[in-house]
KOLTIBA-159760 format. One record per residue: x, y, z of N, C-alpha, C in turn; residue in one letter. Coordinates in steps of 0.1 Angstrom, whole numbers, plus 2048, in hexadecimal, padded with zeros to 3 digits. Atoms other than C-alpha are relative to their C-alpha. Layout:
# KOLTIBA-159760
<n.X:X	n.Y:Y	n.Z:Z	ca.X:X	ca.Y:Y	ca.Z:Z	c.X:X	c.Y:Y	c.Z:Z	residuo:A>
...
***
This chain:
# KOLTIBA-159760
<n.X:80A	n.Y:7FB	n.Z:809	ca.X:C72	ca.Y:9C3	ca.Z:F43	c.X:7F7	c.Y:80A	c.Z:807	residuo:X>
<n.X:809	n.Y:7F6	n.Z:7FA	ca.X:C5C	ca.Y:9E2	ca.Z:F49	c.X:7F2	c.Y:7FD	c.Z:7FC	residuo:X>
<n.X:80F	n.Y:801	n.Z:803	ca.X:C36	ca.Y:9E1	ca.Z:F4B	c.X:7F9	c.Y:80D	c.Z:802	residuo:X>
<n.X:808	n.Y:7F3	n.Z:7FE	ca.X:C1D	ca.Y:9FD	ca.Z:F47	c.X:7F1	c.Y:7FD	c.Z:7FD	residuo:X>
<n.X:80F	n.Y:801	n.Z:802	ca.X:BF7	ca.Y:A00	ca.Z:F49	c.X:7FC	c.Y:80D	c.Z:7F9	residuo:X>
<n.X:803	n.Y:7F3	n.Z:806	ca.X:BF9	ca.Y:A23	ca.Z:F39	c.X:7FE	c.Y:7FE	c.Z:7F1	residuo:X>
<n.X:803	n.Y:802	n.Z:80E	ca.X:BE7	ca.Y:A22	ca.Z:F17	c.X:808	c.Y:808	c.Z:7F7	residuo:X>
<n.X:7F8	n.Y:7F8	n.Z:808	ca.X:BFC	ca.Y:A3E	ca.Z:F0A	c.X:80E	c.Y:7F9	c.Z:7FD	residuo:X>
<n.X:7F3	n.Y:807	n.Z:802	ca.X:C1C	ca.Y:A2A	ca.Z:F0F	c.X:7FE	c.Y:7F4	c.Z:7F6	residuo:X>
<n.X:804	n.Y:80B	n.Z:80A	ca.X:C0B	ca.Y:A0C	ca.Z:EFD	c.X:7FF	c.Y:805	c.Z:7F2	residuo:X>
<n.X:801	n.Y:7FA	n.Z:80D	ca.X:C02	ca.Y:A23	ca.Z:EE1	c.X:80D	c.Y:804	c.Z:7F9	residuo:X>
<n.X:7F3	n.Y:7FC	n.Z:805	ca.X:C25	ca.Y:A31	ca.Z:EDD	c.X:808	c.Y:7F3	c.Z:7FC	residuo:X>
<n.X:7F8	n.Y:80D	n.Z:804	ca.X:C34	ca.Y:A0D	ca.Z:EDC	c.X:7FA	c.Y:7FB	c.Z:7F3	residuo:X>
<n.X:807	n.Y:805	n.Z:80C	ca.X:C1A	ca.Y:A03	ca.Z:EC2	c.X:804	c.Y:808	c.Z:7F4	residuo:X>
<n.X:7FB	n.Y:7F8	n.Z:80B	ca.X:C23	ca.Y:A21	ca.Z:EAC	c.X:80E	c.Y:7FD	c.Z:7FC	residuo:X>
<n.X:7F2	n.Y:802	n.Z:803	ca.X:C48	ca.Y:A1A	ca.Z:EAE	c.X:802	c.Y:7F2	c.Z:7F9	residuo:X>
<n.X:7FF	n.Y:80D	n.Z:806	ca.X:C42	ca.Y:9F6	ca.Z:EA3	c.X:7FB	c.Y:800	c.Z:7F1	residuo:X>
<n.X:807	n.Y:801	n.Z:80D	ca.X:C2E	ca.Y:9FF	ca.Z:E83	c.X:808	c.Y:804	c.Z:7F4	residuo:X>
<n.X:7F8	n.Y:7FD	n.Z:80C	ca.X:C48	ca.Y:A0F	ca.Z:E6B	c.X:805	c.Y:7F4	c.Z:7F9	residuo:X>
<n.X:7FB	n.Y:80B	n.Z:807	ca.X:C59	ca.Y:9EE	ca.Z:E63	c.X:7F5	c.Y:7F7	c.Z:7FA	residuo:X>
<n.X:80C	n.Y:808	n.Z:805	ca.X:C37	ca.Y:9DD	ca.Z:E5F	c.X:7FB	c.Y:806	c.Z:7F4	residuo:X>
<n.X:804	n.Y:7F9	n.Z:80C	ca.X:C2C	ca.Y:9F8	ca.Z:E46	c.X:80A	c.Y:7FD	c.Z:7F5	residuo:X>
<n.X:7F7	n.Y:802	n.Z:80A	ca.X:C4C	ca.Y:9F4	ca.Z:E33	c.X:7FE	c.Y:7F2	c.Z:7F9	residuo:X>
<n.X:801	n.Y:80E	n.Z:806	ca.X:C49	ca.Y:9CE	ca.Z:E2F	c.X:7F2	c.Y:7FE	c.Z:7FA	residuo:X>
<n.X:80E	n.Y:802	n.Z:805	ca.X:C23	ca.Y:9CF	ca.Z:E29	c.X:7FF	c.Y:807	c.Z:7F2	residuo:X>
<n.X:802	n.Y:7F8	n.Z:80C	ca.X:C25	ca.Y:9EA	ca.Z:E0E	c.X:809	c.Y:7FB	c.Z:7F4	residuo:X>
<n.X:7F8	n.Y:805	n.Z:80B	ca.X:C42	ca.Y:9DA	ca.Z:DFB	c.X:7FC	c.Y:7F2	c.Z:7FB	residuo:X>
<n.X:804	n.Y:80E	n.Z:804	ca.X:C31	ca.Y:9B8	ca.Z:DFA	c.X:7F7	c.Y:800	c.Z:7F4	residuo:X>
<n.X:809	n.Y:801	n.Z:80B	ca.X:C15	ca.Y:9C0	ca.Z:DE2	c.X:7F8	c.Y:80D	c.Z:7FF	residuo:X>
<n.X:808	n.Y:7F3	n.Z:802	ca.X:BFF	ca.Y:9DC	ca.Z:DD3	c.X:7F4	c.Y:800	c.Z:80A	residuo:X>
<n.X:80B	n.Y:7FE	n.Z:7F8	ca.X:BE3	ca.Y:9EA	ca.Z:DE8	c.X:7F4	c.Y:7F8	c.Z:7FB	residuo:X>
<n.X:80C	n.Y:806	n.Z:807	ca.X:BC9	ca.Y:9DC	ca.Z:DCF	c.X:800	c.Y:7F1	c.Z:802	residuo:X>
<n.X:801	n.Y:80F	n.Z:7FE	ca.X:BD3	ca.Y:9B8	ca.Z:DD7	c.X:7FE	c.Y:7FC	c.Z:80F	residuo:X>
<n.X:802	n.Y:803	n.Z:7F2	ca.X:BCD	ca.Y:9BB	ca.Z:DFD	c.X:7F2	c.Y:7FA	c.Z:801	residuo:X>
<n.X:80D	n.Y:806	n.Z:7FF	ca.X:BB1	ca.Y:9A4	ca.Z:E07	c.X:7F5	c.Y:808	c.Z:807	residuo:X>
<n.X:80A	n.Y:7F8	n.Z:7F9	ca.X:BA0	ca.Y:9BD	ca.Z:E1E	c.X:7FA	c.Y:80B	c.Z:7F7	residuo:X>
<n.X:804	n.Y:7F5	n.Z:808	ca.X:B9C	ca.Y:9D6	ca.Z:E02	c.X:7F8	c.Y:7FB	c.Z:7F4	residuo:X>
<n.X:808	n.Y:803	n.Z:80C	ca.X:B81	ca.Y:9D4	ca.Z:DE7	c.X:806	c.Y:809	c.Z:7F5	residuo:X>
<n.X:7FA	n.Y:7F9	n.Z:80B	ca.X:B92	ca.Y:9DE	ca.Z:DC6	c.X:7F7	c.Y:80B	c.Z:7FB	residuo:X>
<n.X:809	n.Y:7F6	n.Z:805	ca.X:B73	ca.Y:9F0	ca.Z:DBC	c.X:7FF	c.Y:80D	c.Z:809	residuo:X>
<n.X:801	n.Y:7F5	n.Z:7F7	ca.X:B75	ca.Y:A07	ca.Z:DDA	c.X:80D	c.Y:809	c.Z:801	residuo:X>
<n.X:7F4	n.Y:7F8	n.Z:800	ca.X:B99	ca.Y:A13	ca.Z:DD5	c.X:7FF	c.Y:80B	c.Z:7F5	residuo:X>
<n.X:7FF	n.Y:7F6	n.Z:80B	ca.X:B9D	ca.Y:A34	ca.Z:DC3	c.X:80B	c.Y:7FC	c.Z:7F6	residuo:X>
<n.X:7F6	n.Y:803	n.Z:80A	ca.X:BB1	ca.Y:A32	ca.Z:DA3	c.X:80E	c.Y:803	c.Z:804	residuo:X>
<n.X:7F3	n.Y:7FC	n.Z:7FC	ca.X:BCE	ca.Y:A44	ca.Z:DB3	c.X:807	c.Y:7F6	c.Z:809	residuo:X>
<n.X:7FA	n.Y:809	n.Z:7F7	ca.X:BD4	ca.Y:A27	ca.Z:DCA	c.X:801	c.Y:7F2	c.Z:7FA	residuo:X>
<n.X:7FF	n.Y:80D	n.Z:806	ca.X:BD2	ca.Y:A0A	ca.Z:DB1	c.X:80E	c.Y:800	c.Z:7F8	residuo:X>
<n.X:7F3	n.Y:801	n.Z:807	ca.X:BF5	ca.Y:9FF	ca.Z:DA6	c.X:80B	c.Y:7FD	c.Z:80A	residuo:X>
<n.X:7F5	n.Y:803	n.Z:7F7	ca.X:C17	ca.Y:9F9	ca.Z:DB4	c.X:802	c.Y:80B	c.Z:80A	residuo:X>
<n.X:7FF	n.Y:7F6	n.Z:7F5	ca.X:C1D	ca.Y:A0B	ca.Z:DD5	c.X:80E	c.Y:7FF	c.Z:806	residuo:X>
<n.X:7F3	n.Y:800	n.Z:7F9	ca.X:C3E	ca.Y:A15	ca.Z:DE6	c.X:7FF	c.Y:80C	c.Z:80A	residuo:X>
<n.X:7FF	n.Y:7F6	n.Z:7F6	ca.X:C46	ca.Y:A2A	ca.Z:E04	c.X:80B	c.Y:80A	c.Z:7FB	residuo:X>
<n.X:7F7	n.Y:7F6	n.Z:805	ca.X:C56	ca.Y:A4B	ca.Z:DF9	c.X:80C	c.Y:801	c.Z:809	residuo:X>
<n.X:7F3	n.Y:7FF	n.Z:7F9	ca.X:C7B	ca.Y:A4C	ca.Z:E02	c.X:805	c.Y:7F3	c.Z:805	residuo:X>
<n.X:7FB	n.Y:80D	n.Z:7FB	ca.X:C7E	ca.Y:A27	ca.Z:E0A	c.X:80B	c.Y:7FA	c.Z:7F7	residuo:X>
<n.X:7F6	n.Y:808	n.Z:806	ca.X:C9D	ca.Y:A14	ca.Z:E01	c.X:805	c.Y:7F6	c.Z:809	residuo:X>
<n.X:7FB	n.Y:80B	n.Z:7F7	ca.X:CAB	ca.Y:9F3	ca.Z:E0E	c.X:80C	c.Y:805	c.Z:808	residuo:X>
<n.X:7F4	n.Y:7FE	n.Z:7F7	ca.X:CC3	ca.Y:9F5	ca.Z:E2B	c.X:7FF	c.Y:80E	c.Z:807	residuo:X>
<n.X:802	n.Y:7F3	n.Z:7FA	ca.X:CB4	ca.Y:A16	ca.Z:E38	c.X:802	c.Y:7FE	c.Z:80F	residuo:X>
<n.X:7FD	n.Y:802	n.Z:7F2	ca.X:CC2	ca.Y:A1A	ca.Z:E5B	c.X:7F5	c.Y:806	c.Z:80A	residuo:X>
<n.X:80A	n.Y:7FA	n.Z:7F7	ca.X:CA7	ca.Y:A31	ca.Z:E6A	c.X:7F3	c.Y:801	c.Z:7F8	residuo:X>
<n.X:80D	n.Y:7FF	n.Z:806	ca.X:C82	ca.Y:A2D	ca.Z:E61	c.X:7F7	c.Y:80B	c.Z:804	residuo:X>
<n.X:809	n.Y:7F6	n.Z:7FB	ca.X:C72	ca.Y:A48	ca.Z:E76	c.X:807	c.Y:80B	c.Z:807	residuo:X>
<n.X:7FB	n.Y:7F4	n.Z:7F9	ca.X:C77	ca.Y:A6A	ca.Z:E84	c.X:7F4	c.Y:807	c.Z:807	residuo:X>
<n.X:80B	n.Y:7FA	n.Z:7F8	ca.X:C62	ca.Y:A7E	ca.Z:E9D	c.X:800	c.Y:810	c.Z:7FE	residuo:X>
<n.X:802	n.Y:7F1	n.Z:800	ca.X:C55	ca.Y:AA2	ca.Z:EA0	c.X:80B	c.Y:807	c.Z:808	residuo:X>
<n.X:7F5	n.Y:7FA	n.Z:7F8	ca.X:C73	ca.Y:AA8	ca.Z:EB8	c.X:80C	c.Y:804	c.Z:7F7	residuo:X>
<n.X:7F4	n.Y:7FE	n.Z:808	ca.X:C8B	ca.Y:AA7	ca.Z:E9B	c.X:7FD	c.Y:808	c.Z:7F3	residuo:X>
<n.X:803	n.Y:7F9	n.Z:80D	ca.X:C78	ca.Y:AB6	ca.Z:E7D	c.X:7F1	c.Y:803	c.Z:801	residuo:X>
<n.X:80E	n.Y:7FC	n.Z:800	ca.X:C57	ca.Y:AC8	ca.Z:E78	c.X:7F8	c.Y:7F7	c.Z:7F6	residuo:X>
<n.X:808	n.Y:807	n.Z:80A	ca.X:C3A	ca.Y:AB8	ca.Z:E65	c.X:802	c.Y:806	c.Z:7F2	residuo:X>
<n.X:7FE	n.Y:7F9	n.Z:80D	ca.X:C3E	ca.Y:AD2	ca.Z:E49	c.X:80D	c.Y:7FC	c.Z:7FA	residuo:X>
<n.X:7F3	n.Y:804	n.Z:805	ca.X:C63	ca.Y:ACA	ca.Z:E46	c.X:800	c.Y:7F1	c.Z:7FC	residuo:X>
<n.X:801	n.Y:80F	n.Z:804	ca.X:C5C	ca.Y:AA4	ca.Z:E45	c.X:7F9	c.Y:7FF	c.Z:7F3	residuo:X>
<n.X:808	n.Y:801	n.Z:80C	ca.X:C42	ca.Y:AA9	ca.Z:E2A	c.X:808	c.Y:806	c.Z:7F4	residuo:X>
<n.X:7F9	n.Y:7F9	n.Z:80B	ca.X:C57	ca.Y:AC1	ca.Z:E15	c.X:80C	c.Y:7F7	c.Z:7FC	residuo:X>
<n.X:7F5	n.Y:808	n.Z:803	ca.X:C75	ca.Y:AA9	ca.Z:E17	c.X:7FB	c.Y:7F5	c.Z:7F7	residuo:X>
<n.X:805	n.Y:80B	n.Z:808	ca.X:C60	ca.Y:A8C	ca.Z:E09	c.X:7F9	c.Y:803	c.Z:7F3	residuo:X>
<n.X:808	n.Y:7FC	n.Z:80C	ca.X:C4B	ca.Y:A9F	ca.Z:DF0	c.X:809	c.Y:808	c.Z:7F6	residuo:X>
<n.X:7F9	n.Y:7F7	n.Z:809	ca.X:C64	ca.Y:AB9	ca.Z:DE2	c.X:80F	c.Y:7FD	c.Z:7FF	residuo:X>
<n.X:7F2	n.Y:801	n.Z:7FF	ca.X:C87	ca.Y:AAE	ca.Z:DEC	c.X:806	c.Y:7F2	c.Z:800	residuo:X>
<n.X:7FB	n.Y:80D	n.Z:802	ca.X:C8B	ca.Y:A8A	ca.Z:DE3	c.X:803	c.Y:7F9	c.Z:80E	residuo:X>
<n.X:7FF	n.Y:806	n.Z:7F3	ca.X:C87	ca.Y:A7F	ca.Z:E08	c.X:80D	c.Y:805	c.Z:807	residuo:X>
<n.X:7F4	n.Y:7FB	n.Z:7FA	ca.X:CA4	ca.Y:A95	ca.Z:E13	c.X:7FE	c.Y:80E	c.Z:806	residuo:X>
<n.X:7FF	n.Y:7F3	n.Z:7FA	ca.X:CAA	ca.Y:AB3	ca.Z:E2A	c.X:80E	c.Y:803	c.Z:802	residuo:X>
<n.X:7F2	n.Y:7FC	n.Z:7FF	ca.X:CCB	ca.Y:AC6	ca.Z:E28	c.X:809	c.Y:7F4	c.Z:7FC	residuo:X>
<n.X:7F8	n.Y:80A	n.Z:806	ca.X:CD9	ca.Y:AA9	ca.Z:E13	c.X:800	c.Y:7F3	c.Z:808	residuo:X>
<n.X:801	n.Y:80C	n.Z:7F8	ca.X:CD0	ca.Y:A8F	ca.Z:E2E	c.X:7F3	c.Y:7F9	c.Z:7FD	residuo:X>
<n.X:80C	n.Y:807	n.Z:801	ca.X:CB7	ca.Y:A73	ca.Z:E2A	c.X:7F6	c.Y:803	c.Z:80C	residuo:X>
<n.X:80A	n.Y:7FE	n.Z:7F6	ca.X:C96	ca.Y:A79	ca.Z:E3D	c.X:7F9	c.Y:7F3	c.Z:801	residuo:X>
<n.X:807	n.Y:80D	n.Z:7FE	ca.X:C87	ca.Y:A59	ca.Z:E4C	c.X:7F2	c.Y:800	c.Z:7FA	residuo:X>
<n.X:80C	n.Y:802	n.Z:807	ca.X:C68	ca.Y:A4B	ca.Z:E3C	c.X:7F3	c.Y:804	c.Z:808	residuo:X>
<n.X:80C	n.Y:7FE	n.Z:7F7	ca.X:C50	ca.Y:A4F	ca.Z:E5A	c.X:803	c.Y:80B	c.Z:809	residuo:X>
<n.X:800	n.Y:7F4	n.Z:7F7	ca.X:C48	ca.Y:A6D	ca.Z:E6F	c.X:7F6	c.Y:7FE	c.Z:80C	residuo:X>
<n.X:809	n.Y:800	n.Z:7F5	ca.X:C3A	ca.Y:A6D	ca.Z:E92	c.X:7FD	c.Y:80F	c.Z:804	residuo:X>
<n.X:803	n.Y:7F3	n.Z:7FD	ca.X:C29	ca.Y:A8F	ca.Z:E96	c.X:7FD	c.Y:802	c.Z:80F	residuo:X>
<n.X:804	n.Y:7FD	n.Z:7F2	ca.X:C22	ca.Y:AA1	ca.Z:EB7	c.X:7F3	c.Y:7FA	c.Z:803	residuo:X>
<n.X:80D	n.Y:807	n.Z:7FD	ca.X:C06	ca.Y:A8E	ca.Z:EC9	c.X:7F5	c.Y:80A	c.Z:801	residuo:X>
<n.X:80D	n.Y:7F8	n.Z:7FF	ca.X:BE3	ca.Y:A9D	ca.Z:EC5	c.X:7F5	c.Y:7F5	c.Z:801	residuo:X>
<n.X:80B	n.Y:80A	n.Z:7FE	ca.X:BC3	ca.Y:A8C	ca.Z:ECE	c.X:7FA	c.Y:7FB	c.Z:7F3	residuo:X>
<n.X:806	n.Y:804	n.Z:80C	ca.X:BB5	ca.Y:A8B	ca.Z:EAB	c.X:80A	c.Y:7FF	c.Z:7F4	residuo:X>
<n.X:7F7	n.Y:800	n.Z:80B	ca.X:BD5	ca.Y:A8D	ca.Z:E96	c.X:806	c.Y:7F2	c.Z:7FE	residuo:X>
<n.X:7FA	n.Y:80D	n.Z:804	ca.X:BE9	ca.Y:A71	ca.Z:E85	c.X:80B	c.Y:7FD	c.Z:80A	residuo:X>
<n.X:7F5	n.Y:805	n.Z:7F8	ca.X:C02	ca.Y:A5C	ca.Z:E98	c.X:80C	c.Y:7FE	c.Z:7F7	residuo:X>
<n.X:7F5	n.Y:802	n.Z:809	ca.X:C17	ca.Y:A55	ca.Z:E79	c.X:7FD	c.Y:806	c.Z:7F3	residuo:X>
<n.X:801	n.Y:7FA	n.Z:80E	ca.X:C1C	ca.Y:A68	ca.Z:E58	c.X:80A	c.Y:7FA	c.Z:7F7	residuo:X>
<n.X:7F7	n.Y:804	n.Z:80A	ca.X:C2C	ca.Y:A5A	ca.Z:E39	c.X:7FA	c.Y:802	c.Z:7F2	residuo:X>
<n.X:805	n.Y:7FE	n.Z:80E	ca.X:C29	ca.Y:A5C	ca.Z:E13	c.X:802	c.Y:7F3	c.Z:7F8	residuo:X>
<n.X:7FE	n.Y:80B	n.Z:809	ca.X:C22	ca.Y:A41	ca.Z:DFA	c.X:800	c.Y:805	c.Z:7F2	residuo:X>
<n.X:800	n.Y:7FC	n.Z:80E	ca.X:C27	ca.Y:A42	ca.Z:DD5	c.X:7F9	c.Y:7F4	c.Z:7F9	residuo:X>
<n.X:808	n.Y:80A	n.Z:808	ca.X:C0E	ca.Y:A2F	ca.Z:DBE	c.X:800	c.Y:805	c.Z:7F2	residuo:X>
<n.X:7FF	n.Y:7FC	n.Z:80E	ca.X:C15	ca.Y:A30	ca.Z:D99	c.X:806	c.Y:80E	c.Z:7FE	residuo:X>
<n.X:7F9	n.Y:7F3	n.Z:802	ca.X:C2C	ca.Y:A4F	ca.Z:D9D	c.X:7F9	c.Y:80B	c.Z:808	residuo:X>
<n.X:807	n.Y:7F5	n.Z:7F8	ca.X:C12	ca.Y:A63	ca.Z:DB2	c.X:803	c.Y:7FE	c.Z:80F	residuo:X>
<n.X:7FD	n.Y:800	n.Z:7F2	ca.X:C1C	ca.Y:A6C	ca.Z:DD5	c.X:7F3	c.Y:804	c.Z:808	residuo:X>
<n.X:80C	n.Y:7FE	n.Z:7F7	ca.X:C00	ca.Y:A6A	ca.Z:DF0	c.X:804	c.Y:800	c.Z:80E	residuo:X>
<n.X:7FD	n.Y:800	n.Z:7F2	ca.X:C03	ca.Y:A74	ca.Z:E14	c.X:7F8	c.Y:7F5	c.Z:807	residuo:X>
<n.X:807	n.Y:80A	n.Z:7F9	ca.X:BF9	ca.Y:A59	ca.Z:E2D	c.X:801	c.Y:803	c.Z:80F	residuo:X>
<n.X:801	n.Y:7FC	n.Z:7F2	ca.X:BED	ca.Y:A61	ca.Z:E50	c.X:7FA	c.Y:7F4	c.Z:807	residuo:X>
<n.X:805	n.Y:80C	n.Z:7F9	ca.X:BE9	ca.Y:A45	ca.Z:E69	c.X:7FD	c.Y:803	c.Z:80E	residuo:X>
<n.X:803	n.Y:7FF	n.Z:7F2	ca.X:BD8	ca.Y:A46	ca.Z:E8A	c.X:7FD	c.Y:7F2	c.Z:806	residuo:X>
<n.X:800	n.Y:80D	n.Z:7FB	ca.X:BDD	ca.Y:A27	ca.Z:E9F	c.X:7F9	c.Y:7FF	c.Z:80D	residuo:X>
<n.X:806	n.Y:803	n.Z:7F3	ca.X:BC9	ca.Y:A18	ca.Z:EBB	c.X:803	c.Y:7F2	c.Z:803	residuo:X>
<n.X:7FC	n.Y:80D	n.Z:7FB	ca.X:BD5	ca.Y:9FA	ca.Z:ECE	c.X:7F4	c.Y:7FA	c.Z:808	residuo:X>
<n.X:80B	n.Y:806	n.Z:7F9	ca.X:BB8	ca.Y:9E4	ca.Z:ED9	c.X:802	c.Y:7F1	c.Z:803	residuo:X>
<n.X:7FF	n.Y:80F	n.Z:7FD	ca.X:BB7	ca.Y:9C2	ca.Z:EEA	c.X:7F5	c.Y:7F8	c.Z:7F9	residuo:X>
<n.X:80B	n.Y:807	n.Z:807	ca.X:B95	ca.Y:9BA	ca.Z:EDA	c.X:7FB	c.Y:80A	c.Z:7F5	residuo:X>
<n.X:805	n.Y:7F7	n.Z:80A	ca.X:B88	ca.Y:9C7	ca.Z:EB9	c.X:7F3	c.Y:7F9	c.Z:7FB	residuo:X>
<n.X:80D	n.Y:805	n.Z:804	ca.X:B63	ca.Y:9C1	ca.Z:EB3	c.X:7FE	c.Y:801	c.Z:7F1	residuo:X>
<n.X:801	n.Y:800	n.Z:80F	ca.X:B59	ca.Y:9B8	ca.Z:E8F	c.X:7F8	c.Y:80D	c.Z:7FC	residuo:X>
<n.X:807	n.Y:7F4	n.Z:804	ca.X:B41	ca.Y:9D6	ca.Z:E8F	c.X:80A	c.Y:80C	c.Z:7FF	residuo:X>
<n.X:7F6	n.Y:7F5	n.Z:801	ca.X:B5F	ca.Y:9ED	ca.Z:E96	c.X:809	c.Y:7FE	c.Z:7F4	residuo:X>
<n.X:7F9	n.Y:803	n.Z:80C	ca.X:B72	ca.Y:9DC	ca.Z:E7A	c.X:7F9	c.Y:806	c.Z:7F4	residuo:X>
<n.X:808	n.Y:7FC	n.Z:80B	ca.X:B56	ca.Y:9E3	ca.Z:E62	c.X:7FF	c.Y:80F	c.Z:7FF	residuo:X>
<n.X:800	n.Y:7F1	n.Z:800	ca.X:B54	ca.Y:A08	ca.Z:E6D	c.X:80D	c.Y:805	c.Z:7FB	residuo:X>
<n.X:7F3	n.Y:7FB	n.Z:804	ca.X:B79	ca.Y:A0C	ca.Z:E68	c.X:802	c.Y:7FE	c.Z:7F1	residuo:X>
<n.X:7FE	n.Y:802	n.Z:80E	ca.X:B79	ca.Y:9FD	ca.Z:E46	c.X:7F7	c.Y:809	c.Z:7F7	residuo:X>
<n.X:809	n.Y:7F7	n.Z:807	ca.X:B5C	ca.Y:A14	ca.Z:E3C	c.X:806	c.Y:80E	c.Z:7FF	residuo:X>
<n.X:7FB	n.Y:7F2	n.Z:800	ca.X:B71	ca.Y:A33	ca.Z:E43	c.X:80A	c.Y:802	c.Z:7F5	residuo:X>
***
């Protein structure tokens, strides 16, 4: 087993673990039924059944990185081309080139027929103070 104290390595591993978690979480129930979310604070566009654009059971590859496809190509495939590029399925999740303030994962959700881009920036922490949780939920 390999060990690392490099925070970047930990972050990359965390990012790689998240796509299957998002798939299972989002297919389990609508966003409006999540206990952390106040239904009154959700915009109307996010109330209803939710699915990940391009998802189908038995999908062999969940994610793709900036080394294989550009952000624009990934977005165009999922928004305009039925989650395909050159007749091939494009994975659900995209890992863009790393930037300090940019997202770590990009994907699209569909709520009541409307497609919405989703940008996720992950931080792996050993301790999460309740004040930090409150600040995060307020954004």
